[in-house]
C-alpha positions in Angstrom: 0.0 0.2 0.1 1.1 3.5 -1.1 1.6 6.1 2.1 -1.3 7.9 0.8 -3.8 5.0 1.0 -2.2 4.4 5.0 -2.7 7.8 5.7 -6.1 7.7 4.2 -6.8 4.5 6.5 -5.4 5.8 9.6 -7.5 9.2 9.3 -10.7 7.2 8.8 -9.9 5.0 11.6 -9.2 8.2 13.6 -12.8 9.7 12.8 -14.4 6.0 13.9 -12.5 6.0 17.0 -13.5 9.6 17.7 -17.3 9.0 16.8 -17.5 6.0 18.6 -15.6 7.2 21.7 -17.3 10.2 22.2 -19.5 11.3 24.9 -23.4 10.7 23.7 -23.7 14.5 24.7 -21.4 15.5 22.9 -22.6 13.7 19.5 -25.6 11.4 19.9 -25.1 7.8 18.3 -27.9 8.9 15.5 -25.7 11.6 14.8 -22.6 9.3 14.2 -24.6 7.1 12.0 -25.7 10.1 10.1 -21.9 10.7 9.5 -20.7 7.4 9.0 -23.7 5.7 6.6 -22.7 7.9 3.9 -18.9 6.9 4.3 -20.2 2.9 4.3 -22.3 3.6 1.5 -18.9 4.8 -0.4 -17.0 2.1 0.8 -19.7 -0.6 -0.6 -19.1 0.5 -3.5 -15.4 -1.0 -3.6 -14.2 -3.9 -4.7 -14.0 -6.9 -2.4 -10.1 -7.1 -2.7 -9.7 -3.0 -1.9 -12.4 -3.5 1.0 -9.9 -6.1 2.3 -7.3 -4.4 1.7 -8.9 -1.2 3.8 -9.7 -3.6 6.7 -6.3 -4.8 6.5 -4.7 -1.2 7.0 -7.4 -0.5 9.5 -6.3 -3.9 11.8 -2.8 -2.3 11.0 -3.7 1.3 12.6 -5.5 -1.0 15.8 -2.2 -2.8 16.6 -0.4 0.3 16.7 -2.9 1.8 19.4 -1.7 1.6 22.8 -5.0 2.5 24.8 -7.4 -0.5 25.0 -10.5 1.3 24.5 -8.8 3.1 21.3 -7.4 -0.6 20.2 -10.9 -2.1 20.6 -12.6 0.3 18.6 -9.9 0.4 16.2 -10.2 -3.6 15.9 -14.1 -3.0 15.3 -13.8 -0.5 13.0 -13.9 -3.0 9.7 -17.1 -4.3 11.0 -18.3 -1.1 11.6 -17.5 0.4 8.2 -19.1 -3.1 6.7 -15.9 -3.8 5.3 -16.1 -7.5 6.2 -17.9 -10.1 4.0 
């Protein structure tokens, strides 16, 4: 993967982590889904091979997380983004 692809995967992972771990008073679960649904829809248009590659990159990001909550959320991100088949 290119540095651009890795950076975009890291950025997407960071967004998912921040949305998931934010206080419900800061952003409601409904608002979180409003943000993520169009992203998920775009990712669904990717070929299966690209979706798997993105899931693998996100898992690499998860391995680099040192905070347990952030790590768990990052591990769950491919499922959250409906990348897994």
